[in-house]
N, C-alpha and C positions, 0 to 999 in steps of 0.2 A: 056840241056834244062830243065829249072826248071819245076817241076810238079805243076799242079794247086792245091792250097789248098782248101779242101772241108769245107764248113760252117757246124757248128754243127746243130743238129736238132732244128728247131724253132717250138714250139707248136702253134697251131692255135690261133689267137687272141680271138676267141670266148671262148676258154677254160680259158684263162687268166682272161677275164672279169667275167666269171662264178665263178672262185675261189675267186676273189676279192669280189664279191657279197656275197658269202658264209661267208667269214671272217667278212664282215661288219654286216651281220645278226647275226653272233655268238657274236660279240662285243655288239650289241644292246640287244641281249637276256641276256647277262651277266649284263649289266647295269640295265635292267628292273628287273632282279632277285635281284640285290643289293638294288634297290629302294623298292621293296616289302619287303625284309628282314628288311630294315631300318624302314619302316612303321610298321611292326609287332613288332620290338624292341621298338619303341616309344610308340606304343599302350600298350604293356605289362608293360613297365616302368610306364606309366601314370596310368594304372589300379592298379598296386602295390602301387603307391603313394596315390591314391584315397582310397584304402583299409586301408592303414596305417593311413591316416587322419581320416577316419571314425572310426577306432578302438580307436584312441586317443580321439576323441570327445566323443565316447561312454563311455570310462573309466573315463575321466577327467570331463565330464559334466553330461552326462545322469546318470551314476552310482555314482555320488557324492551325498550321502544322507545328507540332512541338517535338523536341527530341525526347525519346523515352528516358526515364530515370534508370541508371545503371548502377546497382549497389550490391554490397555484401551485407547480408543480414546477420543477426546474432547467431552464434554457433557454439556447440559444445566441443571442447578439446578431447579427442579420443586418447591420445598419448602424448606425453611430454617428458623429455629427459634433458637435464641441464648439467653442465660441467661446474667447475669451481672458478673463483675469481682468478686464481693463478693459471688455470687452464680452461678458459671460458669456451663454452659451446652449447648448442641446443639442437635437438631434433624433435619435431612435432608433427602430428598428423591429425586431421579433422576433415569433416565434410563441410565444404563451403557452400552455404545457401546463396546462390546468385539470384538476384531479383531484377527483372526488366519490367518496369511499370510503364505501360502505354496509355497515355491520357488522351490520345487522338480519337476522332470519330471514324476511325478506319484502322485496319490491321497494319502492322509494320513487319516487313520481312528483313531480317538482319543476316549479315554474313558471319562466318565463323570468326572467332576472336580469341584472345588470351587475356587472362588477368595475371599480372605479375605481383608477387608478394616480395617486398623488399625490407631490408633492415639497414638503416643508415645509408640508403641509396643504392645498396647492393642487392641484387636479386637472390633470394633464398628459396624460392619455390614458384610454381606456376599452375594455373588452372586453365584447362581448355574449354572454350564455350563453342558448342557445335552450331552450325547454321540452322536457323529455325524461324518461327513466326510468333509474334505476340498479338493476340486478338485485340480489337478495339475496346477501350475502357477496361482493360484487364491487366493482370500482372503475371508474367511468365516466370515460373519457378524452376530453377535448375540447381540440382545438388551435385557437386563435383568433389571427388576425393582429392585431397591436397596433402602433400608431404613437404615440410620445410626443414632445411638443414643449414647450419651456419658454416659448413665446410668451405664455402667460397669466400668467407669474410677475410679481409686482410688482418694481419697480426696486430696492427695498431688501432683496431676498432675499440670502441668504448663498451664492448659487450661485458667485460668483466665487472665494470662499475654498475652496469644495469642489472646484472645477475645478483650482485650484492644487495641491490635495492629491492629485489624480488619482482621486477617488472621487465618484460620484453616488449619494446615498442616496435610495431610493424606497420607497414603501409601496403595497401593494395591499389594498383593502378591498371587501367585498361581503357580501350577505345572500342566502341561498338558502332559499326556503320550499317545503315539500313535504308529502306525505302518505305515511306508511308503512303498508303493508297486510300483515298476518300471517294465515295460514290462510284467505286469501281473504275474510275477514269482519271481522276486528279491524283497525280503522283509527285512526290518530292523526296529527295534524299536528305536524310538527317544523320548527324553524328552525335553520339553520347560519350561523355567522359566519366570514368570512375576515378575517384580519389578519396579513399577511405583510410582512416588511421585507427589502430586498435592497440590496446594494452593488454598483455597476457600476464596474469598473476601466476608466478612459478610455484607459489606455495599451495594455492587452491587449484592450480591447473585449470583455470577458467578465464574467460574473457572478462576483464574488469571494466573496460569501456570500449565503445566503438562509435565512431562518427563518420559520416560521409558528406562531402560537399556536392 
């Protein structure tokens, strides 16, 4: 007579469910930890990228020192008297609008300077630029009274032919030396050059053209 086979031990159903719940909680904890690590990683990478962009902007933009633009702007002729082709001469007065455009991210303090007005390479007048400062990303405006005279021109100049054409060609030249300061501590000396040409119409007594390099 065959013996009865005995069934192996069966754990209570409550223990099986308990173990399953523990495994599920363990998996959920691991997934939550992964999500937190991912968030931290993304945050750190974003912070590093932001710092790199900031550093590049600081080096390439903020710390890029530039020479201010030194120019004469358009002006109105206050008075103009001219001679004849046989006895050529001119006397002129106007208010010269000197412009110093500072494109740096810091102010520029510049020394006193002069702007020389010339005809045919000979000085016929001068404007004095006082020592001052141009704020960052701004244009310093200086209006200077100027009087020009052809008295110092040599007798063999071509002024007579120019007067017959109704145009007086002038040049303005100058040099501006200053120091740019960024972030209150980074300083660098810069020099600006003015080189402008202008044509004065003797009939209309006005500036016909003006260009600066």
